[in-house]
C-alpha angles and dihedrals in degrees: 000000000000133000118297114245110239116273116276122268113237128209104014093138110115086009098169094050093048093045090051091051096048095043093049092050092050098043094046091056114095091227139009110306128219119249091241092054093046091051092048092054093043091055090065093050105037112062135174117256089261091053100255122131121253117246118259090241092055094049091046089061091046093050090049089056092051091050088051090050091053093243085119125033119227112211132171089258096048141275120337136152136251123246092253088059089056089047090053093051088048088057092246091119132035118235094253093056093043091052092051092049090051094051094045092050097046105032101034113020096037094033095230095138113003094160088058090066089052091049092051091051094048094049091045091048093050092053091042092055095046120105091217140022114290130219118221092258091053090050091053092048093051092047089056093048097044103035102020091235121172118214137202120228093282094054113188096347113165099010099093088046091050092050089049092051090050090053094247094112136037118199118221130175090266094050141271126336130183126247121203089357098182093050094055094041089057092046094053094044093050090052095046104098094190092052091047090054092047090055092045093052093045090051101039099031130258094266097047123121124252107073104058123228089255090058092046091049094054092040090054091047092049091052093046093047093049093044090050093055096260119153136172103037100048102089094067087060094053091045089072091058095038095054090045095049100042128068114245090241092073089077092060117107101255137165091240119029112219133192099234120176123226118260094255091060093043091052092049091052091049091048091052092052091051091051092055091051091049094050095048092050093046100044122039092201092070130078127182088256091057089056098046112120096017117129124244090250092056092044089053091052092049092048090051094051114118095212136030090241090057090047091053090049091054092050091048092054091052092081098228096130128307125255135188088251089055091054093046090052090060093060116108113214119225099025124115116263124238090018137103118247115274092250092048117103126185120230113252092248091052091055091046094049094046093048093046092051091064094050092175117217096021130107090235095054119132093013133091150085124267110213103199132167116257114269098020096109109267092161094057091049089052090049089057090052089048092049095051094042094052090047089055093042107039092173094045129104133214130217119197111197118199133177099226143037090239091059092046091057091047092052093048091053094045092050092055103032101035104030099026096233108170111249088230088065094053129082132170137207117209140036089069096313123113107184122158141188090253085070090066100260120147096197125040121188112198138179105233097238090053091048094053097039107109087347089284098166096049091046095053091048091053094045091051092048092231118188102175117044131169115199116201111192109196114200085007095181087075092068103068100094124101094262105036094042088070086077085083091062089081120102114255139163096199136025137191124186123198126196143126087220111026095157122057091223116005091186097056117119088233131020122250118248089253092054091047090051092051094050092044091055102037104024133248124311099276100174132033130189111178130193088258093054092041090054092046090054093048094247096122130031129251117281140176129218118209118194109201116197123194136175129240116242117257092258092048091048092053091050091046092054093049090051091047090052089052091051092050091050090051093049092048091053092046094050092046091057103033107024096128095043092048091060095043091057123078129225134045123330091256092050091051091052091051090053092049093047093048095047103036125080111227095002114195114279086231089081091060089044090053093055092042097051096041089052092049090048092051090050092049091054093043091054096045114147093231092053089060090046095051092047091051091051093051094046093048088052095049092049091047092050092045093242130147115240135190117203116202121205132183097227139016090248089061090054092050090056087061091056109036106005095155090057099048126099127205148146115304099232091157092072089064091234108147095200117088108268119174109201136174112255090236088068089056090055090061089059099034113033089176090065091054091049095052093044090053090051091050092052090045088055091048092058093045113113094227092054104085110174134175127184132223122193143120097258101075115132085217114037091205089080089072089056090048090050094053093048095044091049092051123104090267094045130093100231121103100179130049118193109201140170117236116324119336112257123268116266095034111122096223114204117240118276131195096206135031120193119194095199097171122013135176091217090246110156090210091054093048092051092050091046091053090048091056097058094041091071091097100168121234097325108103092187094056113111119205120218124209121192117196114194120206137167109237120238093014137096086279088077089068087091087079096051126099094000125073106209092180088064096038093049099035091142092056127078109249119194130184115211133183128212100229119199137169117249113285097006136096096210106106148141138231115250135167111279119247120239090259091053096052110096115241116251117245114280127212117238113258119223109248123223107259090211088067094051131081123202108276095026116137109266119222098175132094114316103195131085139079115002131203133169138226117220130214090273093055095252120141117228146154126224119241135174088263097049134270124344111204118217120232099180107122098225090054093047091051090052090048090056090054094048092047092049095047102042110359096256138318144139127326124194124207110198130202091278090055090248111151113217135173138181112262135154094004097308143063111271135194116250109170148305109271140186118283109277089235089064096052116132118215130207115259128211125231092275092055094255125123115271120255137182108203096167113052133172112238089238089068086074 
């Protein structure tokens, strides 16, 4: 759910005439006048075009709008007018200026409608950026696309008219156009208190003072509440920031309302300007432009530096870009190059992993992926590989590919400070820099999107005539998409991949195409360091995982079962039509269906049904009442115990339901209706009072002073809020809860947390490993134990997190607890208690190999289903595919099986597992066919020349 667009403005037709009438009535009264009396007098003066009087109810709505606009002034005694209204009626102001003064005074300075200012700016900006005039409907559409606004039935009613009356718009037959666009953009921005604070915090730094932590807390809550679709209680949060930022004089009745900052902010601005002047006069290296965008805290550190080198180092660490001077300043004179400092000692695992990567004398030498737990020191291990490889290849070059700017800066610093690489040997590609090997650099650090753009990496390798090239792919699992995977098109003689989670699912019976591509280009996983091993070696602190199971309500369970039945029906239909093709394709079941749907004309509607119903079932489970209740219990506990907690969600919508749940709207899966039905959450409360109760408690927690949340995700309208969140959640920050979506991105130095809560999870092993890695960064306290809570709905798809991967074995050094959310019948109030043996999910079990003497051909097969695969064509002949075409099998046992498969289903795939049991998919399950010869002993048909047969050109009907 996106932000709600501000409520519509009613009655702005004939705005100047109506404003003149209302202002004259109010200013001619000897004292403030009641709304009822003002309306009564206005009814005699404002008439409909046909001469009839407006109803009292209609004019009451209109007068309310004009009070909201600031045209009229609401006081405790009644309705009056501002001084600028009197100036307008005295012809000292034109109507456009008067209207702007009124809005600025009411909406911005008095905080009556701050989101209105934001709405005006966004509408104005959309029209300003358009190549042609826009009708109101087109404006609304673009607002939704650009800003993800949600609208009520009246949309943007009143706002284009208001902008026209202010002189910002002119309406033509084709639509609205802007007039003096820059003037009005500046006006709206200067009056937007939230935007002013965003700029202040970006410029001064999130942890600067002013503002105080109390102001930052309420500012963050206002932003989160608005972004999550909340409305109604938000203005009180912004009032804290508004009254702190503005001077008290802005509330005085003046002829010209002005946005005047409080003295504390004025002094801070003056202090910052003086610091810049001092630095530029003290250090010749710096210009005012170099210092633009640096916070006051950084400027103070630079000004206090004793040498220019130290000053440059401070600026470099500030993170506002990276220059060649910054890199040079990191160099330590007198130390050996391409060597670790004397006092530096590699961990034993780092030495092991580096040595094993070389594997001299083997075909797999100088290739491979190191799968290493987050926080163990992958970068330093890679530096050791880089050091040894360059020593062995003095004319070689190294490329380090990273996914983010943050990681690029970290690598540049590590190369110089940790390994002693001369800055003159280092180039970088990205963040405004375009170095290349043709410039003489030995090491190039590149953000992946810069490396693949216009084939930049391959081009610089060719231009430099490089023969020996080592490619280091940091966080290599990020490079499997269509665009980033082209990084592997570059020529290289050696490759090293780094990741805590290189494979999307290491337990899958077969790798996904993306995983296969990664391994093909970087090599197999040659070294593994798990959490268990990392903990055993003392590299990561102790931690405990708590699995919290809860039950769906009766109504949710009924809806879940109906959706499951619909999924089963869809799968049955799909397998009936595509059974052979499903088992010829690689990847997950969903991936196979995508391939079929994209490459089949008139694919069965059951495929669409499958995706529809599985999604609705996931949403039902994600929105379970008990999930909200458990999360509330855990958060209340962390706040009470003064702990810091990170809450992980699967999607942004899940996060928003933690912030403004009473305001959100979604699909009513609980009714069991399969058709899409968007309903207001209030309608759900009528059916499920428990949901209303827990939502109210969540919002009550949100507005509690001791609950100080921030949110981190990719959907911010202003990315700076992620930076704010990280800083405010740090040890020196005020925040005690971080609401995030999925795992936080690589390269972000996440502050330590005491508690992690996986509120909604996809069951992805990769995601769970990354999540665990985030909360295990427990600062400098070796005795601090992290806690991870994983919430799951029992006996649902949520329980898939326990399939295929035995975490009790993988994390044997950690304490693993199973808890149950215990409730009384019909209530949501509950408690966490240890799970009984029956409630603890069974660990994954390996498939036992059945005795073939107890199986008949066609019996359902429960044993292993992976191994050697061959196919049977439309003529009943068994074969395997090779790069040179088909190789037909002559071995008798295989030909006999092929006859059976051809007779039963016209051809298809056969799997021979490690026990030499041949199985195939038949009648909606895997079935036993026979015991066959070992696949290594298969004999293939030969052509007349003695070579193996091949059929390079096949008719599609052969399949």
